[in-house]
KOLPA-402538 format. One record per atom (N, C-alpha, C, O): residue number from 1; residue in one letter; x, y, z negated. Coordinates in pm, whole numbers, plus 50000, padded with zeros to 5 digits. Last residue first. Layout:
N
+-----+---------+-------+-------+-------+
| num | residuo |    px |    py |    pz |
+-----+---------+-------+-------+-------+
| NUM |       A |     X |     Y |     Z |
...
+-----+---------+-------+-------+-------+
REM end
This chain:
91
+-----+---------+-------+-------+-------+
| num | residuo |    px |    py |    pz |
+-----+---------+-------+-------+-------+
|  91 |       E | 05623 | 35678 | 08578 |
|  91 |       E | 05756 | 35663 | 08616 |
|  91 |       E | 05816 | 35530 | 08548 |
|  91 |       E | 05933 | 35498 | 08568 |
|  90 |       L | 05380 | 35691 | 08481 |
|  90 |       L | 05378 | 35633 | 08602 |
|  90 |       L | 05536 | 35615 | 08655 |
|  90 |       L | 05566 | 35549 | 08754 |
|  89 |       A | 05394 | 35867 | 08265 |
|  89 |       A | 05360 | 35723 | 08238 |
|  89 |       A | 05377 | 35642 | 08367 |
|  89 |       A | 05389 | 35520 | 08354 |
|  88 |       S | 05677 | 36095 | 08294 |
|  88 |       S | 05556 | 36038 | 08339 |
|  88 |       S | 05528 | 35903 | 08289 |
|  88 |       S | 05621 | 35825 | 08270 |
|  87 |       R | 05854 | 36255 | 08042 |
|  87 |       R | 05857 | 36148 | 08132 |
|  87 |       R | 05719 | 36093 | 08166 |
|  87 |       R | 05648 | 36049 | 08076 |
|  86 |       E | 05824 | 36604 | 07992 |
|  86 |       E | 05814 | 36462 | 07951 |
|  86 |       E | 05811 | 36370 | 08065 |
|  86 |       E | 05768 | 36406 | 08175 |
|  85 |       A | 05827 | 36845 | 08119 |
|  85 |       A | 05953 | 36788 | 08081 |
|  85 |       A | 05953 | 36647 | 08037 |
|  85 |       A | 06054 | 36577 | 08040 |
|  84 |       L | 05555 | 36907 | 08137 |
|  84 |       L | 05628 | 36872 | 08260 |
|  84 |       L | 05762 | 36824 | 08232 |
|  84 |       L | 05817 | 36760 | 08321 |
|  83 |       L | 05496 | 36960 | 07856 |
|  83 |       L | 05440 | 36855 | 07927 |
|  83 |       L | 05523 | 36810 | 08051 |
|  83 |       L | 05555 | 36692 | 08067 |
|  82 |       R | 05675 | 37188 | 07815 |
|  82 |       R | 05696 | 37059 | 07744 |
|  82 |       R | 05642 | 36950 | 07822 |
|  82 |       R | 05713 | 36855 | 07857 |
|  81 |       A | 05539 | 37372 | 07991 |
|  81 |       A | 05686 | 37335 | 08014 |
|  81 |       A | 05726 | 37209 | 07942 |
|  81 |       A | 05803 | 37130 | 07996 |
|  80 |       L | 05294 | 37392 | 07872 |
|  80 |       L | 05301 | 37336 | 08005 |
|  80 |       L | 05443 | 37289 | 08037 |
|  80 |       L | 05464 | 37185 | 08099 |
|  79 |       R | 05369 | 37511 | 07626 |
|  79 |       R | 05305 | 37382 | 07633 |
|  79 |       R | 05322 | 37312 | 07753 |
|  79 |       R | 05358 | 37194 | 07755 |
|  78 |       P | 05483 | 37762 | 07740 |
|  78 |       P | 05555 | 37665 | 07665 |
|  78 |       P | 05501 | 37530 | 07659 |
|  78 |       P | 05575 | 37435 | 07685 |
|  77 |       K | 05456 | 37946 | 07996 |
|  77 |       K | 05367 | 37855 | 07935 |
|  77 |       K | 05450 | 37734 | 07852 |
|  77 |       K | 05474 | 37625 | 07905 |
|  76 |       V | 05538 | 38261 | 08101 |
|  76 |       V | 05588 | 38133 | 08056 |
|  76 |       V | 05486 | 38065 | 07980 |
|  76 |       V | 05428 | 38130 | 07893 |
|  75 |       R | 05371 | 38393 | 08387 |
|  75 |       R | 05400 | 38388 | 08244 |
|  75 |       R | 05448 | 38261 | 08215 |
|  75 |       R | 05416 | 38162 | 08279 |
|  74 |       A | 05452 | 38584 | 08686 |
|  74 |       A | 05420 | 38451 | 08621 |
|  74 |       A | 05443 | 38481 | 08470 |
|  74 |       A | 05517 | 38571 | 08431 |
|  73 |       P | 05292 | 38911 | 08741 |
|  73 |       P | 05411 | 38824 | 08718 |
|  73 |       P | 05367 | 38698 | 08655 |
|  73 |       P | 05267 | 38692 | 08584 |
|  72 |       R | 05014 | 38956 | 08970 |
|  72 |       R | 05087 | 38967 | 08844 |
|  72 |       R | 05198 | 38867 | 08823 |
|  72 |       R | 05199 | 38757 | 08878 |
|  71 |       D | 04903 | 38888 | 09212 |
|  71 |       D | 05017 | 38971 | 09221 |
|  71 |       D | 05091 | 38980 | 09085 |
|  71 |       D | 05211 | 39007 | 09080 |
|  70 |       L | 04668 | 38730 | 09151 |
|  70 |       L | 04784 | 38671 | 09225 |
|  70 |       L | 04928 | 38749 | 09216 |
|  70 |       L | 05038 | 38694 | 09213 |
|  69 |       I | 04534 | 38932 | 09012 |
|  69 |       I | 04568 | 38812 | 08937 |
|  69 |       I | 04683 | 38748 | 09019 |
|  69 |       I | 04787 | 38715 | 08962 |
|  68 |       K | 04476 | 39094 | 09237 |
|  68 |       K | 04543 | 39160 | 09122 |
|  68 |       K | 04609 | 39028 | 09029 |
|  68 |       K | 04724 | 39034 | 08984 |
|  67 |       L | 04327 | 38925 | 09406 |
|  67 |       L | 04452 | 38981 | 09437 |
|  67 |       L | 04542 | 39028 | 09317 |
|  67 |       L | 04662 | 39001 | 09306 |
|  66 |       F | 04090 | 38905 | 09237 |
|  66 |       F | 04167 | 38800 | 09274 |
|  66 |       F | 04312 | 38837 | 09320 |
|  66 |       F | 04408 | 38779 | 09271 |
|  65 |       A | 04015 | 39178 | 09242 |
|  65 |       A | 04037 | 39114 | 09109 |
|  65 |       A | 04123 | 38992 | 09129 |
|  65 |       A | 04217 | 38971 | 09052 |
|  64 |       K | 03939 | 39206 | 09512 |
|  64 |       K | 04049 | 39294 | 09451 |
|  64 |       K | 04105 | 39231 | 09315 |
|  64 |       K | 04224 | 39235 | 09285 |
|  63 |       W | 03738 | 39009 | 09534 |
|  63 |       W | 03858 | 39001 | 09610 |
|  63 |       W | 03965 | 39077 | 09545 |
|  63 |       W | 04074 | 39024 | 09521 |
|  62 |       Q | 03538 | 39123 | 09369 |
|  62 |       Q | 03599 | 39004 | 09329 |
|  62 |       Q | 03731 | 38973 | 09400 |
|  62 |       Q | 03824 | 38919 | 09340 |
|  61 |       Q | 03479 | 39333 | 09525 |
|  61 |       Q | 03526 | 39362 | 09386 |
|  61 |       Q | 03595 | 39234 | 09343 |
|  61 |       Q | 03704 | 39239 | 09285 |
|  60 |       K | 03382 | 39235 | 09770 |
|  60 |       K | 03501 | 39329 | 09766 |
|  60 |       K | 03564 | 39336 | 09633 |
|  60 |       K | 03686 | 39343 | 09622 |
|  59 |       D | 03318 | 38883 | 09704 |
|  59 |       D | 03279 | 39021 | 09758 |
|  59 |       D | 03401 | 39105 | 09737 |
|  59 |       D | 03507 | 39059 | 09693 |
|  58 |       L | 03431 | 38567 | 09841 |
|  58 |       L | 03435 | 38674 | 09735 |
|  58 |       L | 03380 | 38810 | 09787 |
|  58 |       L | 03397 | 38844 | 09904 |
|  57 |       V | 03406 | 38229 | 09887 |
|  57 |       V | 03368 | 38361 | 09943 |
|  57 |       V | 03362 | 38464 | 09830 |
|  57 |       V | 03292 | 38442 | 09732 |
|  56 |       F | 03639 | 37975 | 09990 |
|  56 |       F | 03556 | 38040 | 09884 |
|  56 |       F | 03519 | 38181 | 09933 |
|  56 |       F | 03592 | 38242 | 10010 |
|  55 |       S | 03760 | 37660 | 10100 |
|  55 |       S | 03730 | 37797 | 10101 |
|  55 |       S | 03634 | 37849 | 10006 |
|  55 |       S | 03556 | 37775 | 09947 |
|  54 |       R | 03828 | 37391 | 10007 |
|  54 |       R | 03916 | 37456 | 10105 |
|  54 |       R | 03894 | 37617 | 10110 |
|  54 |       R | 03990 | 37694 | 10122 |
|  53 |       R | 03630 | 37276 | 09844 |
|  53 |       R | 03786 | 37299 | 09805 |
|  53 |       R | 03872 | 37374 | 09901 |
|  53 |       R | 03983 | 37414 | 09867 |
|  52 |       D | 03406 | 37287 | 09977 |
|  52 |       D | 03411 | 37353 | 09840 |
|  52 |       D | 03553 | 37379 | 09790 |
|  52 |       D | 03590 | 37472 | 09719 |
|  51 |       E | 03483 | 37120 | 10195 |
|  51 |       E | 03464 | 37264 | 10218 |
|  51 |       E | 03465 | 37339 | 10067 |
|  51 |       E | 03526 | 37445 | 10052 |
|  50 |       L | 03476 | 36863 | 10069 |
|  50 |       L | 03604 | 36935 | 10123 |
|  50 |       L | 03595 | 37075 | 10137 |
|  50 |       L | 03686 | 37149 | 10097 |
|  49 |       T | 03204 | 36854 | 10023 |
|  49 |       T | 03301 | 36827 | 09915 |
|  49 |       T | 03441 | 36905 | 09955 |
|  49 |       T | 03498 | 36989 | 09885 |
|  48 |       E | 03086 | 36866 | 10269 |
|  48 |       E | 03057 | 36965 | 10172 |
|  48 |       E | 03161 | 36958 | 10057 |
|  48 |       E | 03197 | 37062 | 10004 |
|  47 |       A | 03201 | 36641 | 10390 |
|  47 |       A | 03226 | 36766 | 10443 |
|  47 |       A | 03194 | 36881 | 10337 |
|  47 |       A | 03269 | 36978 | 10323 |
|  46 |       A | 03092 | 36429 | 10223 |
|  46 |       A | 03239 | 36455 | 10254 |
|  46 |       A | 03276 | 36592 | 10294 |
|  46 |       A | 03369 | 36653 | 10240 |
|  45 |       A | 02820 | 36445 | 10289 |
|  45 |       A | 02869 | 36479 | 10157 |
|  45 |       A | 03019 | 36507 | 10148 |
|  45 |       A | 03064 | 36595 | 10075 |
|  44 |       T | 02827 | 36387 | 10572 |
|  44 |       T | 02773 | 36517 | 10516 |
|  44 |       T | 02830 | 36554 | 10368 |
|  44 |       T | 02875 | 36664 | 10335 |
|  43 |       L | 02940 | 36136 | 10549 |
|  43 |       L | 03012 | 36240 | 10615 |
|  43 |       L | 02967 | 36377 | 10579 |
|  43 |       L | 03046 | 36469 | 10559 |
|  42 |       G | 02713 | 36013 | 10414 |
|  42 |       G | 02855 | 36017 | 10361 |
|  42 |       G | 02949 | 36109 | 10420 |
|  42 |       G | 03035 | 36161 | 10349 |
|  41 |       A | 02505 | 36035 | 10587 |
|  41 |       A | 02489 | 36094 | 10451 |
|  41 |       A | 02628 | 36107 | 10393 |
|  41 |       A | 02658 | 36207 | 10328 |
|  40 |       D | 02604 | 35882 | 10816 |
|  40 |       D | 02569 | 36030 | 10824 |
|  40 |       D | 02570 | 36094 | 10688 |
|  40 |       D | 02630 | 36201 | 10672 |
|  39 |       L | 02646 | 35638 | 10695 |
|  39 |       L | 02766 | 35711 | 10752 |
|  39 |       L | 02726 | 35861 | 10761 |
|  39 |       L | 02800 | 35951 | 10720 |
|  38 |       L | 02386 | 35560 | 10607 |
|  38 |       L | 02511 | 35576 | 10505 |
|  38 |       L | 02621 | 35664 | 10571 |
|  38 |       L | 02678 | 35752 | 10507 |
|  37 |       F | 02271 | 35566 | 10868 |
|  37 |       F | 02209 | 35649 | 10759 |
|  37 |       F | 02322 | 35674 | 10661 |
|  37 |       F | 02355 | 35789 | 10632 |
|  36 |       Q | 02407 | 35365 | 11002 |
|  36 |       Q | 02399 | 35497 | 11060 |
|  36 |       Q | 02368 | 35596 | 10954 |
|  36 |       Q | 02431 | 35702 | 10949 |
|  35 |       S | 02341 | 35136 | 10828 |
|  35 |       S | 02486 | 35190 | 10855 |
|  35 |       S | 02492 | 35333 | 10893 |
|  35 |       S | 02563 | 35414 | 10835 |
|  34 |       V | 02082 | 35124 | 10862 |
|  34 |       V | 02138 | 35155 | 10719 |
|  34 |       V | 02277 | 35207 | 10742 |
|  34 |       V | 02323 | 35306 | 10685 |
|  33 |       T | 01976 | 35305 | 11155 |
|  33 |       T | 02006 | 35183 | 11083 |
|  33 |       T | 02069 | 35217 | 10952 |
|  33 |       T | 02106 | 35332 | 10932 |
|  32 |       K | 01696 | 35534 | 11159 |
|  32 |       K | 01837 | 35498 | 11177 |
|  32 |       K | 01859 | 35370 | 11115 |
|  32 |       K | 01779 | 35323 | 11034 |
|  31 |       N | 01470 | 35688 | 11124 |
|  31 |       N | 01501 | 35613 | 11244 |
|  31 |       N | 01626 | 35583 | 11270 |
|  31 |       N | 01675 | 35597 | 11382 |
|  30 |       A | 01431 | 35763 | 10862 |
|  30 |       A | 01507 | 35856 | 10951 |
|  30 |       A | 01534 | 35810 | 11073 |
|  30 |       A | 01614 | 35873 | 11143 |
|  29 |       Q | 01286 | 35563 | 10769 |
|  29 |       Q | 01211 | 35689 | 10773 |
|  29 |       Q | 01288 | 35785 | 10865 |
|  29 |       Q | 01231 | 35872 | 10932 |
|  28 |       T | 01489 | 35378 | 10768 |
|  28 |       T | 01375 | 35347 | 10847 |
|  28 |       T | 01307 | 35480 | 10871 |
|  28 |       T | 01271 | 35510 | 10985 |
|  27 |       A | 01651 | 35486 | 10557 |
|  27 |       A | 01700 | 35472 | 10692 |
|  27 |       A | 01586 | 35451 | 10800 |
|  27 |       A | 01595 | 35505 | 10910 |
|  26 |       A | 01487 | 35456 | 10340 |
|  26 |       A | 01523 | 35595 | 10381 |
|  26 |       A | 01560 | 35585 | 10530 |
|  26 |       A | 01512 | 35660 | 10614 |
|  25 |       M | 01456 | 35185 | 10321 |
|  25 |       M | 01346 | 35256 | 10334 |
|  25 |       M | 01373 | 35394 | 10394 |
|  25 |       M | 01302 | 35444 | 10481 |
|  24 |       Q | 01726 | 35119 | 10279 |
|  24 |       Q | 01657 | 35062 | 10404 |
|  24 |       Q | 01537 | 35150 | 10422 |
|  24 |       Q | 01513 | 35190 | 10536 |
|  23 |       L | 01769 | 35235 | 10033 |
|  23 |       L | 01849 | 35291 | 10158 |
|  23 |       L | 01781 | 35235 | 10278 |
|  23 |       L | 01778 | 35305 | 10379 |
|  22 |       T | 01599 | 35093 | 09870 |
|  22 |       T | 01582 | 35238 | 09887 |
|  22 |       T | 01653 | 35291 | 10006 |
|  22 |       T | 01604 | 35381 | 10074 |
|  21 |       N | 01722 | 34833 | 09882 |
|  21 |       N | 01576 | 34865 | 09940 |
|  21 |       N | 01556 | 35009 | 09959 |
|  21 |       N | 01499 | 35048 | 10061 |
|  20 |       K | 01961 | 34886 | 09768 |
|  20 |       K | 01953 | 34842 | 09920 |
|  20 |       K | 01824 | 34862 | 09971 |
|  20 |       K | 01805 | 34902 | 10085 |
|  19 |       A | 01876 | 34941 | 09507 |
|  19 |       A | 01952 | 35058 | 09583 |
|  19 |       A | 01942 | 35014 | 09731 |
|  19 |       A | 01916 | 35100 | 09814 |
|  18 |       A | 01761 | 34704 | 09435 |
|  18 |       A | 01678 | 34811 | 09439 |
|  18 |       A | 01739 | 34926 | 09513 |
|  18 |       A | 01667 | 35002 | 09577 |
|  17 |       P | 01993 | 34530 | 09447 |
|  17 |       P | 01874 | 34505 | 09536 |
|  17 |       P | 01785 | 34629 | 09545 |
|  17 |       P | 01736 | 34659 | 09654 |
|  16 |       S | 02282 | 34730 | 09431 |
|  16 |       S | 02191 | 34649 | 09375 |
|  16 |       S | 02076 | 34625 | 09472 |
|  16 |       S | 02066 | 34696 | 09572 |
|  15 |       V | 02583 | 34691 | 09644 |
|  15 |       V | 02467 | 34771 | 09580 |
|  15 |       V | 02374 | 34675 | 09510 |
|  15 |       V | 02384 | 34553 | 09526 |
|  14 |       R | 02902 | 34743 | 09774 |
|  14 |       R | 02805 | 34645 | 09704 |
|  14 |       R | 02703 | 34729 | 09619 |
|  14 |       R | 02736 | 34818 | 09541 |
|  13 |       V | 03042 | 34805 | 10085 |
|  13 |       V | 02971 | 34862 | 09972 |
|  13 |       V | 02885 | 34763 | 09903 |
|  13 |       V | 02799 | 34702 | 09967 |
|  12 |       D | 03310 | 34837 | 10288 |
|  12 |       D | 03218 | 34753 | 10221 |
|  12 |       D | 03162 | 34824 | 10098 |
|  12 |       D | 03232 | 34892 | 10022 |
|  11 |       I | 03405 | 34970 | 10595 |
|  11 |       I | 03387 | 35005 | 10462 |
|  11 |       I | 03274 | 34910 | 10391 |
|  11 |       I | 03159 | 34909 | 10435 |
|  10 |       R | 03641 | 34938 | 10861 |
|  10 |       R | 03523 | 34891 | 10786 |
|  10 |       R | 03517 | 34948 | 10643 |
|  10 |       R | 03621 | 34970 | 10581 |
|   9 |       E | 03761 | 35068 | 11186 |
|   9 |       E | 03769 | 35059 | 11032 |
|   9 |       E | 03630 | 35004 | 10973 |
|   9 |       E | 03523 | 35024 | 11031 |
|   8 |       T | 03708 | 35099 | 11441 |
|   8 |       T | 03790 | 34978 | 11414 |
|   8 |       T | 03805 | 34969 | 11264 |
|   8 |       T | 03859 | 34869 | 11216 |
|   7 |       K | 03536 | 35227 | 11689 |
|   7 |       K | 03519 | 35194 | 11545 |
|   7 |       K | 03602 | 35081 | 11511 |
|   7 |       K | 03569 | 34969 | 11550 |
|   6 |       S | 03636 | 35447 | 11930 |
|   6 |       S | 03645 | 35308 | 11884 |
|   6 |       S | 03632 | 35290 | 11730 |
|   6 |       S | 03716 | 35339 | 11654 |
|   5 |       V | 03433 | 35690 | 12066 |
|   5 |       V | 03545 | 35665 | 11973 |
|   5 |       V | 03532 | 35524 | 11923 |
|   5 |       V | 03424 | 35485 | 11877 |
|   4 |       A | 03377 | 35825 | 12382 |
|   4 |       A | 03339 | 35719 | 12291 |
|   4 |       A | 03455 | 35701 | 12205 |
|   4 |       A | 03568 | 35695 | 12254 |
|   3 |       M | 03356 | 36170 | 12460 |
|   3 |       M | 03428 | 36045 | 12476 |
|   3 |       M | 03395 | 35949 | 12366 |
|   3 |       M | 03385 | 35997 | 12252 |
|   2 |       P | 03074 | 36344 | 12560 |
|   2 |       P | 03180 | 36326 | 12465 |
|   2 |       P | 03235 | 36176 | 12488 |
|   2 |       P | 03165 | 36083 | 12528 |
|   1 |       M | 03038 | 36499 | 12879 |
|   1 |       M | 02995 | 36403 | 12775 |
|   1 |       M | 03103 | 36366 | 12699 |
|   1 |       M | 03215 | 36352 | 12748 |
+-----+---------+-------+-------+-------+
REM end
């Protein structure tokens, strides 16, 4: 049996009455509380977003082209060099 995980963190969301009503209706249809519905939907969306940034699938031809690009020598980018030499607005 899976171990129970303590829920100690809280996320607050402000929504319009119409959005709240829509979420409540959807949660009811899914036989979940609004919190369960939002958590499930949010975690699903988060997993999809992160997966899109962690992996990608290439066929054999695309893979060869990708490797060719990775193996080519670096090119000097004068505009990028100037940009990186500038002091950041956050510094």
